[in-house]
C-alpha positions as CSV (number, residue, x, y, z in Angstrom):
1,X,46.5,-2.7,141.1
2,X,43.9,-5.4,140.5
3,X,44.5,-6.9,137.0
4,X,40.8,-6.8,136.1
5,X,40.5,-3.1,137.2
6,X,43.6,-2.3,135.2
7,X,42.1,-4.0,132.1
8,X,38.9,-2.0,132.4
9,X,40.9,1.2,132.6
10,X,42.9,0.3,129.6
11,X,39.8,-0.5,127.7
12,X,38.3,2.9,128.5
13,X,41.5,4.6,127.3
14,X,41.6,2.4,124.2
15,X,38.0,3.3,123.3
16,X,38.6,7.0,123.7
17,X,41.7,7.0,121.5
18,X,40.1,4.6,119.0
19,X,37.2,7.1,118.5
20,X,39.7,9.8,117.6
21,X,41.6,7.5,115.3
22,X,38.3,6.4,113.5
23,X,37.3,10.0,113.0
24,X,40.8,10.8,111.6
25,X,40.7,7.7,109.4
26,X,37.3,8.6,108.0
27,X,38.5,12.0,107.1
28,X,41.9,11.0,105.7
29,X,40.6,8.1,103.6
30,X,38.0,10.4,102.0
31,X,40.8,12.9,101.3
32,X,43.0,10.2,99.9
33,X,40.3,9.3,97.4
34,X,40.5,12.7,95.7
35,X,44.1,13.7,96.5
36,X,46.3,14.4,93.5
37,X,49.1,11.9,92.7
38,X,52.4,12.7,94.1
39,X,53.5,14.1,97.4
40,X,50.0,15.0,98.8
41,X,48.7,11.5,98.2
42,X,51.8,9.9,99.6
43,X,51.5,12.0,102.7
44,X,47.9,10.8,103.3
45,X,48.9,7.2,102.6
46,X,51.5,7.5,105.3
47,X,49.0,9.0,107.8
48,X,46.5,6.3,107.2
49,X,49.1,3.6,107.5
50,X,50.4,5.0,110.8
51,X,46.8,5.2,112.1
52,X,46.2,1.5,111.3
53,X,49.5,0.6,112.9
54,X,48.7,2.6,116.0
55,X,45.2,1.0,116.3
56,X,46.7,-2.5,115.9
57,X,49.2,-1.9,118.7
58,X,46.4,-0.5,121.0
59,X,44.2,-3.5,120.2
60,X,47.0,-5.8,121.1
61,X,47.5,-4.1,124.4
62,X,43.9,-4.7,125.5
63,X,43.6,-8.1,123.9
64,X,41.0,-7.3,121.2
65,X,42.4,-9.9,118.7
66,X,39.8,-9.3,115.9
67,X,40.6,-5.6,115.7
68,X,44.3,-6.3,115.8
69,X,44.1,-8.9,113.0
70,X,42.0,-6.6,110.8
71,X,44.4,-3.7,111.2
72,X,47.3,-6.0,110.5
73,X,45.7,-7.3,107.3
74,X,44.9,-3.7,106.2
75,X,48.5,-2.7,106.8
76,X,49.6,-5.4,104.3
77,X,47.0,-4.0,101.8
78,X,48.5,-0.5,102.2
79,X,52.2,-1.5,102.4
80,X,52.8,-2.0,98.6
81,X,50.9,1.3,97.9
82,X,53.0,3.1,100.5
83,X,56.2,1.7,99.0
84,X,55.2,2.7,95.5
85,X,54.9,-0.9,94.2
86,X,51.2,-0.7,93.6
87,X,48.9,2.3,92.7
88,X,46.0,3.4,94.9
89,X,42.8,1.8,93.6
90,X,39.1,2.6,94.1
91,X,38.7,-0.9,95.4
92,X,41.2,-0.3,98.2
93,X,39.5,3.0,99.1
94,X,36.2,1.1,99.4
95,X,37.9,-1.5,101.5
96,X,39.3,1.1,103.9
97,X,36.0,2.9,104.2
98,X,34.3,-0.4,105.0
99,X,37.0,-1.1,107.6
100,X,36.3,2.3,109.2
101,X,32.6,1.5,109.5
102,X,33.4,-1.9,110.9
103,X,35.9,-0.4,113.5
104,X,33.3,2.2,114.5
105,X,30.7,-0.6,115.0
106,X,33.3,-2.7,117.0
107,X,34.0,0.3,119.3
108,X,30.3,0.7,120.0
109,X,30.0,-3.0,120.8
110,X,33.0,-3.0,123.1
111,X,31.6,0.1,124.9
112,X,28.3,-1.7,125.4
113,X,30.0,-4.9,126.6
114,X,28.7,-7.0,123.7
115,X,31.0,-9.4,121.8
116,X,32.4,-9.1,118.4
117,X,31.3,-12.5,117.1
118,X,29.4,-12.2,113.9
119,X,29.9,-8.4,113.8
120,X,31.1,-6.5,110.7
121,X,34.7,-6.4,112.0
122,X,34.6,-10.2,112.5
123,X,33.3,-10.7,109.0
124,X,35.8,-8.3,107.5
125,X,38.7,-10.1,109.4
126,X,37.5,-13.4,107.9
127,X,37.4,-11.9,104.4
128,X,40.8,-10.4,104.7
129,X,42.3,-13.6,106.1
130,X,40.8,-15.5,103.1
131,X,42.0,-13.0,100.6
132,X,38.4,-12.0,99.6
133,X,38.5,-8.5,100.8
134,X,41.6,-7.4,99.0
135,X,42.5,-6.4,95.5
136,X,43.8,-9.3,93.4
137,X,47.4,-8.1,93.7
138,X,47.4,-7.7,97.4
139,X,49.7,-9.9,99.5
140,X,48.1,-12.5,101.6
141,X,50.9,-12.7,104.2
142,X,53.3,-10.2,105.6
143,X,56.6,-9.8,103.8
144,X,59.9,-9.4,105.5
145,X,60.1,-5.8,104.2
146,X,56.9,-4.9,106.0
147,X,57.5,-6.5,109.4
148,X,56.1,-4.6,112.3
149,X,58.3,-1.9,113.7
150,X,57.9,-0.9,117.3
151,X,54.4,0.4,117.7
152,X,54.1,4.1,117.6
153,X,52.2,5.6,120.6
154,X,48.5,6.2,120.1
155,X,49.0,9.8,120.9
156,X,51.0,10.2,117.6
157,X,47.9,9.6,115.5
158,X,45.7,11.7,117.8
159,X,48.0,14.7,117.8
160,X,51.7,15.3,118.3
161,X,51.1,17.5,121.3
162,X,48.8,15.0,123.1
163,X,51.4,14.6,125.9
164,X,50.3,18.0,127.2
165,X,46.7,17.0,127.4
166,X,44.7,15.5,130.2
167,X,41.5,13.5,129.6
168,X,38.7,14.5,131.8
169,X,35.3,12.8,131.9
170,X,32.5,15.0,130.5
171,X,30.4,14.4,133.6
172,X,33.2,15.5,135.9
173,X,33.7,18.6,133.8
174,X,29.9,19.4,134.0
175,X,30.0,19.1,137.8
176,X,32.9,21.7,137.9
177,X,31.0,24.0,135.6
178,X,27.9,23.7,137.7
179,X,29.9,24.8,140.7
180,X,31.3,27.7,138.8
181,X,27.8,28.7,137.8
182,X,26.8,28.7,141.5
183,X,29.7,31.1,142.0
184,X,28.2,33.4,139.4
185,X,24.8,33.2,141.0
186,X,26.5,34.1,144.4
187,X,28.2,37.1,142.7
188,X,24.8,38.3,141.4
189,X,23.3,38.1,144.8
190,X,26.2,40.0,146.4
191,X,25.9,42.7,143.7
192,X,22.2,42.9,144.6
193,X,23.3,43.5,148.2
194,X,25.6,46.3,147.0
195,X,22.6,48.0,145.3
196,X,20.6,47.6,148.5
197,X,23.3,49.2,150.6
198,X,23.4,52.1,148.2
199,X,19.7,52.5,148.6
200,X,20.0,52.4,152.4
201,X,22.7,55.0,152.2
202,X,20.3,57.3,150.4
203,X,17.8,56.8,153.2
204,X,20.3,57.7,155.8
205,X,21.3,60.8,153.9
206,X,17.6,61.9,153.8
207,X,17.3,61.1,157.5
208,X,20.4,63.3,158.3
209,X,19.0,66.1,156.2
210,X,15.6,65.9,157.9
211,X,17.3,66.0,161.3
212,X,19.3,69.1,160.3
213,X,16.2,70.7,158.9
214,X,14.2,70.4,162.2
215,X,17.1,71.1,164.6
216,X,17.0,74.9,164.8
217,X,13.2,75.3,164.7
218,X,12.9,72.6,167.4
219,X,15.4,74.3,169.6
220,X,13.6,77.7,169.3
221,X,10.3,75.9,170.1
222,X,11.8,74.2,173.1
223,X,13.4,77.4,174.5
224,X,10.1,79.2,174.0
225,X,8.3,76.4,175.8
226,X,10.9,76.5,178.6
227,X,10.4,80.3,179.1
228,X,6.7,79.8,179.2
229,X,6.9,77.0,181.7
230,X,9.1,79.3,183.9
231,X,6.6,82.2,183.8
232,X,3.7,79.9,184.7
233,X,5.5,78.5,187.7
234,X,7.0,81.8,189.0
235,X,4.4,81.9,191.9
236,X,4.3,78.2,192.5
237,X,5.4,76.7,195.7
238,X,9.0,75.5,195.8
239,X,9.5,71.9,194.6
240,X,6.2,71.9,192.7
241,X,7.8,70.6,189.4
242,X,9.5,73.7,188.2
243,X,12.8,71.7,187.8
244,X,11.1,69.0,185.7
245,X,9.5,71.7,183.5
246,X,12.8,73.4,182.8
247,X,14.7,70.1,182.4
248,X,12.3,68.7,179.7
249,X,13.6,71.0,176.9
250,X,17.1,70.2,177.9
251,X,16.5,66.5,177.8
252,X,14.8,66.8,174.4
253,X,17.6,68.9,173.0
254,X,20.1,66.4,174.4
255,X,18.3,63.6,172.8
256,X,18.3,65.5,169.5
257,X,22.0,66.0,169.8
258,X,22.5,62.2,170.4
259,X,20.3,61.4,167.3
260,X,22.5,63.6,165.2
261,X,25.5,61.8,166.5
262,X,23.9,58.4,165.9
263,X,23.0,59.4,162.3
264,X,26.5,60.6,161.7
265,X,28.0,57.3,163.1
266,X,25.4,55.3,161.1
267,X,26.3,57.1,157.9
268,X,30.1,56.6,158.6
269,X,29.7,52.9,159.3
270,X,27.4,52.5,156.3
271,X,29.9,54.2,154.0
272,X,32.6,51.8,155.3
273,X,30.4,48.8,154.8
274,X,29.5,50.0,151.3
275,X,33.1,50.6,150.4
276,X,34.0,47.1,151.8
277,X,31.1,45.6,149.8
278,X,32.2,47.3,146.6
279,X,35.8,45.9,147.2
280,X,34.5,42.4,147.9
281,X,32.3,42.5,144.7
282,X,35.3,43.6,142.7
283,X,37.5,40.9,144.1
284,X,34.8,38.3,143.6
285,X,34.2,39.5,140.1
286,X,37.9,39.3,139.3
287,X,38.1,35.8,140.6
288,X,34.7,34.4,139.4
289,X,34.5,35.8,135.9
290,X,37.9,34.6,134.6
291,X,37.4,31.3,136.3
292,X,34.0,30.8,134.7
293,X,35.3,31.9,131.3
294,X,38.2,29.5,131.5
295,X,36.0,26.6,132.6
296,X,33.4,27.6,129.9
297,X,36.1,27.4,127.2
298,X,36.8,23.8,128.3
299,X,33.3,22.9,127.0
300,X,33.9,24.7,123.7
301,X,34.8,22.7,120.6
302,X,35.3,23.6,117.0
303,X,32.2,23.5,114.8
304,X,34.1,21.2,112.5
305,X,33.6,18.4,115.0
306,X,29.8,18.6,114.4
307,X,30.5,18.1,110.7
308,X,32.5,14.9,111.2
309,X,30.9,12.2,109.2
310,X,29.1,14.6,106.8
311,X,31.8,14.2,104.1
312,X,31.4,10.4,104.2
313,X,27.6,10.5,104.3
314,X,27.5,12.9,101.4
315,X,29.9,10.8,99.4
316,X,27.9,7.6,99.9
317,X,24.6,9.4,99.1
318,X,25.9,11.1,96.0
319,X,27.3,7.7,94.8
320,X,23.9,6.0,95.4
321,X,22.1,8.9,93.6
322,X,24.6,8.9,90.7
323,X,25.4,12.6,91.3
324,X,28.7,14.5,91.5
325,X,28.7,16.7,94.6
326,X,31.4,18.3,96.7
327,X,30.9,19.3,100.4
328,X,32.5,22.4,101.7
329,X,32.8,23.2,105.4
330,X,33.3,26.9,106.3
331,X,33.8,28.3,109.8
332,X,35.0,25.0,111.1
333,X,37.1,26.7,113.8
334,X,34.1,28.6,115.3
335,X,33.8,27.3,118.8
336,X,30.5,26.1,120.3
337,X,29.4,24.4,123.5
338,X,29.7,20.6,123.5
339,X,26.0,20.2,124.0
340,X,25.2,22.5,121.1
341,X,27.6,20.5,118.9
342,X,26.1,17.2,119.9
343,X,22.6,18.6,119.2
344,X,23.6,19.9,115.7
345,X,25.0,16.6,114.4
346,X,21.7,14.9,113.5
347,X,20.0,18.1,112.0
348,X,23.1,18.7,109.8
349,X,23.1,15.2,108.6
350,X,19.4,15.4,107.8
351,X,19.9,18.6,105.9
352,X,22.7,17.3,103.9
353,X,20.7,14.2,103.0
354,X,17.8,16.4,102.1
355,X,20.0,18.6,99.9
356,X,21.4,15.6,98.0
357,X,17.9,14.1,97.4
358,X,15.7,17.1,96.9
359,X,18.0,20.0,96.1
360,X,20.8,18.8,93.8
361,X,19.7,17.9,90.2
362,X,21.1,15.0,88.2
363,X,24.2,15.6,86.1
364,X,22.1,15.9,82.9
365,X,19.7,18.4,84.4
366,X,22.5,20.6,85.6
367,X,24.2,20.6,82.2
368,X,20.9,21.5,80.5
369,X,20.5,24.4,83.0
370,X,24.0,25.7,82.2
371,X,25.4,24.6,85.6
372,X,28.6,22.7,86.2
373,X,28.2,18.9,86.6
374,X,29.9,19.1,90.0
375,X,27.3,20.4,92.5
376,X,28.2,22.0,95.8
377,X,26.8,21.8,99.3
378,X,28.2,24.3,101.8
379,X,27.9,24.0,105.5
380,X,29.0,27.1,107.3
381,X,29.0,28.6,110.8
382,X,29.1,32.4,111.4
383,X,29.2,34.1,114.8
384,X,26.5,36.7,115.5
385,X,26.6,38.3,119.0
386,X,25.9,35.5,121.5
387,X,24.7,33.0,119.0
388,X,25.9,31.3,115.8
389,X,24.1,31.0,112.5
390,X,24.7,27.6,110.9
391,X,23.8,27.5,107.2
392,X,23.4,24.6,104.8
393,X,23.5,25.9,101.2
394,X,23.2,23.9,98.0
395,X,23.4,25.2,94.4
396,X,20.5,23.0,93.3
397,X,17.0,23.6,91.9
398,X,15.6,25.5,94.9
399,X,12.3,24.9,96.5
400,X,9.5,23.6,94.4
401,X,6.6,25.7,95.6
402,X,4.1,23.9,93.3
403,X,5.0,20.6,94.8
404,X,4.5,22.1,98.3
405,X,1.1,23.4,97.3
406,X,0.1,20.1,95.9
407,X,1.2,18.3,99.1
408,X,-0.8,20.8,101.3
409,X,-3.9,20.3,99.2
410,X,-3.5,16.5,99.4
411,X,-3.3,16.9,103.2
412,X,-6.2,19.4,103.2
413,X,-4.0,21.9,105.0
414,X,-4.2,25.7,104.7
415,X,-2.2,27.1,101.9
416,X,-0.5,30.4,102.8
417,X,-0.6,33.1,100.1
418,X,2.8,34.5,101.0
419,X,5.6,32.5,99.3
420,X,7.8,32.7,102.4
421,X,5.1,31.4,104.7
422,X,4.4,28.7,102.1
423,X,8.0,27.7,102.2
424,X,8.0,27.4,106.0
425,X,5.3,24.8,105.8
426,X,8.1,22.3,105.0
427,X,8.9,22.3,108.7
428,X,5.4,20.9,109.6
429,X,5.3,17.4,111.1
430,X,5.6,14.6,108.5
431,X,5.6,17.0,105.6
432,X,7.5,15.6,102.6
433,X,7.3,16.1,98.8
434,X,9.2,12.9,98.0
435,X,7.4,10.9,95.4
436,X,8.7,7.6,96.5
437,X,10.3,5.9,99.4
438,X,14.1,5.4,99.1
439,X,17.0,4.7,101.4
440,X,17.6,8.5,101.4
441,X,14.2,10.0,102.0
442,X,10.5,9.7,101.5
443,X,9.7,7.9,104.8
444,X,7.5,10.7,106.2
445,X,10.3,12.0,108.4
446,X,10.6,15.6,107.1
447,X,12.3,18.8,108.2
448,X,10.1,19.0,111.3
449,X,12.7,16.8,112.9
450,X,15.3,19.5,112.2
451,X,13.0,22.2,113.6
452,X,12.2,20.2,116.7
453,X,15.9,19.4,117.4
454,X,16.9,23.0,116.9
455,X,14.1,24.1,119.2
456,X,15.4,21.9,121.9
457,X,18.6,23.9,121.7
458,X,16.7,27.1,122.2
459,X,17.3,27.9,118.5
460,X,15.3,28.7,115.4
461,X,15.4,27.5,111.8
462,X,14.4,29.3,108.6
463,X,14.6,28.8,104.9
464,X,15.5,30.9,101.9
465,X,15.8,29.9,98.2
466,X,16.2,31.1,94.6
467,X,14.4,29.2,91.9
468,X,16.9,27.2,89.9
469,X,19.8,28.6,92.0
470,X,19.6,26.8,95.3
471,X,18.3,26.6,98.8
472,X,19.6,27.8,102.2
473,X,18.6,26.5,105.6
474,X,19.7,28.6,108.5
475,X,19.9,27.3,112.0
476,X,20.3,30.0,114.7
477,X,21.5,28.5,118.0
478,X,23.1,29.9,121.1
479,X,26.8,29.4,121.7
480,X,26.2,27.5,124.9
481,X,23.4,25.9,126.9
482,X,24.9,26.4,130.3
483,X,24.5,30.2,130.2
484,X,22.1,32.1,127.9
485,X,21.0,35.6,127.3
486,X,17.3,35.6,128.3
487,X,14.5,38.1,128.7
488,X,13.0,38.0,132.2
489,X,9.3,38.8,132.5
490,X,6.7,38.7,135.2
491,X,3.4,36.9,134.5
492,X,0.8,36.0,137.2
493,X,3.2,37.2,139.9
494,X,5.8,34.7,138.8
495,X,9.2,35.4,137.1
496,X,9.8,33.6,133.8
497,X,12.4,34.0,131.1
498,X,12.4,33.5,127.3
499,X,15.8,32.7,125.7
500,X,17.1,35.7,123.8
501,X,17.3,33.7,120.5
502,X,13.5,33.2,120.7
503,X,12.6,36.8,121.5
504,X,11.6,38.5,118.2
505,X,10.3,41.8,119.5
506,X,9.4,43.6,122.7
507,X,6.6,46.1,122.6
508,X,3.8,48.0,124.5
509,X,0.3,47.1,123.3
510,X,-2.8,49.2,123.3
511,X,-6.3,47.9,122.6
512,X,-6.4,49.8,119.3
513,X,-3.4,47.7,118.1
514,X,-5.5,44.5,118.1
515,X,-7.6,43.0,115.4
516,X,-9.7,39.9,115.4
517,X,-8.9,36.9,113.2
518,X,-11.3,34.0,113.4
519,X,-12.5,35.3,116.7
520,X,-9.0,35.4,118.2
521,X,-7.1,38.6,119.2
522,X,-4.2,39.2,117.0
523,X,-1.8,42.0,115.9
524,X,0.3,42.7,112.8
525,X,4.1,42.6,113.1
526,X,6.1,43.3,109.9
527,X,3.0,42.8,107.8
528,X,2.3,39.4,109.3
529,X,-0.7,38.7,111.6
530,X,0.3,37.2,115.0
531,X,-2.0,35.7,117.6
532,X,-1.9,37.5,121.0
533,X,-2.2,35.5,124.3
534,X,-1.8,36.1,128.0
535,X,1.4,34.3,129.0
536,X,0.0,33.5,132.5
537,X,-3.1,32.1,131.0
538,X,-1.1,29.8,128.7
539,X,1.1,28.6,131.5
540,X,-1.9,28.0,133.8
541,X,-1.2,30.5,136.5
542,X,-3.8,33.0,137.9
543,X,-3.9,36.8,137.5
544,X,-3.5,36.7,133.7
545,X,-2.5,40.0,132.2
546,X,-5.1,41.8,130.2
547,X,-4.8,44.8,127.9
548,X,-5.0,48.1,129.7
549,X,-8.1,50.1,129.2
550,X,-8.2,53.6,127.6
551,X,-4.8,54.9,126.5
552,X,-2.9,52.6,128.8
553,X,-0.2,50.2,127.5
554,X,0.4,46.5,128.3
555,X,3.9,45.0,127.8
556,X,4.1,42.1,125.4
557,X,6.8,39.8,124.0
558,X,6.7,38.4,120.4
559,X,8.3,35.0,120.6
560,X,9.6,33.0,117.6
561,X,10.3,29.3,117.2
562,X,11.1,28.3,113.6
563,X,8.4,29.7,111.4
564,X,6.0,30.0,114.3
565,X,5.3,33.4,116.1
566,X,3.1,34.4,119.0
567,X,2.7,37.5,121.1
568,X,2.3,37.1,124.9
569,X,1.0,39.7,127.3
570,X,2.9,39.9,130.6
571,X,2.6,41.9,133.8
572,X,6.1,43.4,133.6
573,X,9.1,43.4,131.4
574,X,12.3,43.0,133.3
575,X,15.9,43.1,132.0
576,X,17.5,40.9,129.4
577,X,20.4,39.4,131.2
578,X,22.8,36.4,131.3
579,X,21.3,33.5,133.1
580,X,22.8,30.3,134.4
581,X,20.6,27.4,133.4
582,X,19.9,24.7,136.0
583,X,18.6,21.5,134.5
584,X,15.3,20.2,135.8
585,X,16.8,16.7,136.3
586,X,15.5,13.3,135.2
587,X,12.4,13.4,137.4
588,X,11.0,16.6,136.0
589,X,12.2,16.2,132.4
590,X,8.6,15.7,131.3
591,X,7.6,19.4,131.9
592,X,7.6,20.4,128.3
593,X,6.9,24.1,128.8
594,X,10.0,24.6,131.0
595,X,13.5,24.2,129.6
596,X,15.3,24.8,132.8
597,X,15.5,27.0,135.9
598,X,17.7,29.8,137.1
599,X,18.5,31.3,140.4
600,X,17.6,35.0,140.3
601,X,19.6,37.6,142.2
602,X,16.8,37.8,144.8
603,X,17.5,34.1,145.5
604,X,14.2,33.0,144.1
605,X,13.8,30.4,141.4
606,X,13.0,31.6,137.9
607,X,11.7,29.3,135.1
608,X,13.3,29.4,131.7
609,X,10.5,28.6,129.2
610,X,10.7,26.4,126.1
611,X,9.5,28.8,123.5
612,X,8.5,26.2,121.0
613,X,6.4,24.3,123.6
614,X,4.8,27.5,124.9
615,X,3.7,28.6,121.4
616,X,2.4,25.1,120.7
617,X,0.4,25.1,123.9
618,X,-1.0,28.5,123.1
619,X,-2.3,27.3,119.7
620,X,-3.6,24.0,121.0
621,X,-7.3,23.8,119.9
622,X,-8.5,22.0,123.0
623,X,-6.9,24.3,125.5
624,X,-9.3,25.7,128.0
625,X,-8.5,29.4,128.0
626,X,-10.6,30.1,131.0
627,X,-8.9,27.6,133.2
628,X,-6.3,30.1,134.5
629,X,-8.5,33.1,135.0
630,X,-9.0,34.1,138.7
631,X,-12.5,33.4,139.9
632,X,-14.1,32.4,143.2
633,X,-12.6,29.0,143.1
634,X,-9.1,30.5,142.6
635,X,-9.7,32.9,145.4
636,X,-10.6,30.0,147.6
637,X,-7.4,28.2,146.5
638,X,-5.3,31.0,147.9
639,X,-6.5,30.1,151.4
640,X,-5.3,26.5,151.0
641,X,-2.1,25.3,152.6
642,X,0.0,22.6,150.7
643,X,2.9,20.6,152.0
644,X,5.5,19.6,149.3
645,X,7.8,16.7,150.3
646,X,10.9,15.8,148.2
647,X,14.5,15.1,149.1
648,X,15.8,16.9,146.0
649,X,16.2,20.7,146.6
650,X,15.7,21.7,143.0
651,X,12.6,19.6,142.6
652,X,10.8,20.8,145.7
653,X,11.7,24.4,145.0
654,X,10.4,24.1,141.4
655,X,7.1,22.5,142.6
656,X,6.8,25.1,145.4
657,X,7.2,27.9,142.8
658,X,4.6,26.4,140.5
659,X,2.1,26.0,143.3
660,X,2.7,29.4,144.8
661,X,2.2,30.9,141.3
662,X,-1.2,29.1,141.3
663,X,-2.1,30.9,144.5
664,X,-1.4,28.3,147.2
665,X,0.4,28.7,150.5
666,X,3.2,26.2,150.4
667,X,5.4,24.6,153.1
668,X,8.2,22.2,152.2
669,X,9.9,19.2,153.8
670,X,13.0,17.2,152.9
671,X,11.6,13.7,153.5
672,X,8.7,11.8,155.1
673,X,9.9,12.2,158.7
674,X,10.4,15.9,158.2
675,X,7.0,16.1,156.6
676,X,5.3,14.4,159.6
677,X,6.9,16.9,161.9
678,X,5.7,19.8,159.8
679,X,2.2,18.3,159.7
680,X,2.1,18.1,163.5
681,X,3.2,21.8,163.9
682,X,1.4,23.5,161.0
683,X,-1.1,21.1,159.4
684,X,-1.9,21.1,155.7
685,X,-4.9,20.9,153.3
686,X,-3.0,18.7,150.8
687,X,0.3,16.8,150.9
688,X,2.2,16.5,147.6
689,X,5.1,14.0,148.1
690,X,7.8,12.1,146.3
691,X,8.1,8.4,147.1
692,X,11.9,7.6,147.1
693,X,13.2,9.5,150.1
694,X,15.5,8.8,153.1
695,X,14.2,8.1,156.6
696,X,10.6,7.8,155.6
697,X,9.4,7.3,152.0
698,X,6.2,8.5,150.4
699,X,4.4,5.2,150.8
700,X,5.1,5.1,154.6
701,X,4.2,8.8,155.0
702,X,0.9,8.1,153.3
703,X,0.1,5.1,155.5
704,X,1.0,7.1,158.6
705,X,-1.3,9.9,157.5
706,X,-4.2,7.4,157.0
707,X,-3.5,5.7,160.4
708,X,-3.7,9.1,162.1
709,X,-6.9,10.2,163.7
710,X,-6.2,13.9,163.1
711,X,-5.0,13.6,159.4
712,X,-7.0,10.5,158.3
713,X,-8.9,12.4,155.6
714,X,-6.0,14.5,154.5
715,X,-5.6,14.3,150.6
716,X,-2.2,12.9,149.4
717,X,-0.8,13.3,145.9
718,X,2.2,11.1,145.0
719,X,4.6,12.5,142.3
720,X,7.2,9.9,141.5
721,X,9.5,8.5,138.8
722,X,8.2,5.0,139.6
723,X,5.8,4.2,136.8
724,X,5.3,0.5,137.1
725,X,1.8,-0.9,137.7
726,X,3.0,-2.5,140.9
727,X,4.2,0.9,142.3
728,X,0.9,2.5,141.3
729,X,-1.0,-0.3,143.1
730,X,1.2,0.2,146.2
731,X,0.3,3.9,146.1
732,X,-3.4,3.2,146.0
733,X,-3.1,0.6,148.7
734,X,-1.2,3.1,150.9
735,X,-4.2,5.5,150.5
736,X,-3.0,8.1,148.0
737,X,-5.7,10.1,146.3
738,X,-3.7,10.8,143.1
739,X,-0.6,9.3,141.5
740,X,1.4,11.4,139.0
741,X,4.4,10.0,137.1
742,X,7.2,12.5,136.7
743,X,8.1,11.3,133.2
744,X,4.6,12.4,132.1
745,X,4.4,15.3,134.6
746,X,2.7,18.5,133.5
747,X,2.1,21.4,135.9
748,X,-1.5,21.8,134.7
749,X,-2.2,18.1,135.6
750,X,-0.8,18.7,139.1
751,X,-2.8,21.9,139.7
752,X,-6.0,20.3,138.3
753,X,-5.5,17.2,140.6
754,X,-5.0,19.5,143.7
755,X,-8.0,21.6,142.6
756,X,-10.2,18.5,142.6
757,X,-9.0,17.4,146.1
758,X,-9.5,20.8,147.8
């Protein structure tokens, strides 16, 4: 194998294992600081020593001398403590924690390809080499008693059973999971075919019953007609058609007999096909479901991993604030999807920091209030159906509602009368009651960051408190982002879905249920007024649902995101079902109202909505509510034919669905050459095209359209990920009528641009 390639592979392995060792060191050094003297502390010292030794050997294998030297020097600091010749000191704990931070920074630098010169690990190595980073009694050079034994394998520190594990790239795992998801979609479609076969079998049964019902009356009618024809032709000349008259009933009865036979055969074959389909569905289900569950478990990790680093952060913050705090993790073995865990790390850190600064009182305050000097912050995870509730509790002072009111007045913001609604205002952007800027808080970055991050995970956040007793923040998130329970609805003739964690209530509305608040329709749910909107109108698609007249009912969904609520009228409520989420991809990541897509059993594309963004769009003060209502212009739009050109199947299917929902007739093409062929055969009123495509790109397609005598005036809209000024100028030079960048893409902008062109 090429030596350079081998070195790169070794470095990748080194960085993966070092990440595990750093996490273990961070945890074990913190435990060492508070461990009681004796066997528990000695066991932790041995674990930390072995981890340093393993990291030193790994660094030597890949030639990272600075890390090797640092770990070697730290071994000498720990060696007399391990041997009992020197007690564990707070200074040594601080040195080890500083080393953990420096090693974490070094791993990040090595991963980015940057050097270690001047880095924290380089500075620490220099300090240790000069004796400045060690306690005064520490040895400056290795002693014969502490000479290096053969390096223990890295797997030892990462876990004794690591030999049975295989490292797989997360990207590769995601690809396999995506393929498994496709299998589930295929299973859903086959199950839909099973239902269609059952419906067809019912039709055949009704047909057979109808044939049996008319068989006897028809025979009597034919015999009567035959006797009448014989009497009428009794005096006719021979050969004058008597044979044909008598044979007609016979032929009809014979045809009826054959129809009966055909229906019986059709029924038999349909029963066989149905039985075979049922068996195939059973076999596919037995194969697909366990496979998907097994692959799904590969993405599941313990909640405790999302809490890694919280202990260290809380310790440092408590020390800086001169407070005594312990952090308790509960439900650490609850398993969540890797993407959920990654998304929870930052919100949990923010909430712990917030609890230390705002929630926990000083030692003197706690003693005066009759509380123990040692405060407690508890981070816990609890499973609830298909979601998990993550709570961050502190036993501090609770929310200061007076301070919240003062801040709202200072900002000239509405002040809710209900205490719970007042408390929820802490999630508004930039809201903070910190009186001064510190390294912990007070920089105008409030809990809205937490609410936003949890919203991106299709979750919600809420707050509860007891004055003088503490505060609880609850984050409700799904177990996974690859599959979710979602409520499918129809709005404007298009199928959408809200994640189940955001669906607060489903109901049937009557006009008498509505009231008017500041001129806007609203309803009362659990004593709380909630604005009512048409979902199709908010999304910008035609045929917006309106309340039924008289005693009729209109289906509605009450959607929640954090403290925000809104009720949306829809055309139809479908089932709540498990859906496989298909990401929109980098090019369409800017569509804020859509969190993903799913393939419905019918084979069509359904859009999974971002509840927080939809609610925000509904409440936007500058939104034109009349823009989506069907009128003469919209009726004219239904006669327009569009051609969507994109080489990515998901992208063109999504844009096709959006435009069809807006009332257009849409054709698709895979690239510029395919689009030119479709234009020749079917024509178009507007071309919506990507730029980067095989065979013929969007620029060349636009130029070819402009050079064509037939299509010279055909409007062209470019939608692309190329956002440089040079690319925009190229689009204009080629003759494009509009240029939309996918990073800033919004379906309303596209529909508006097309509306102006047609």
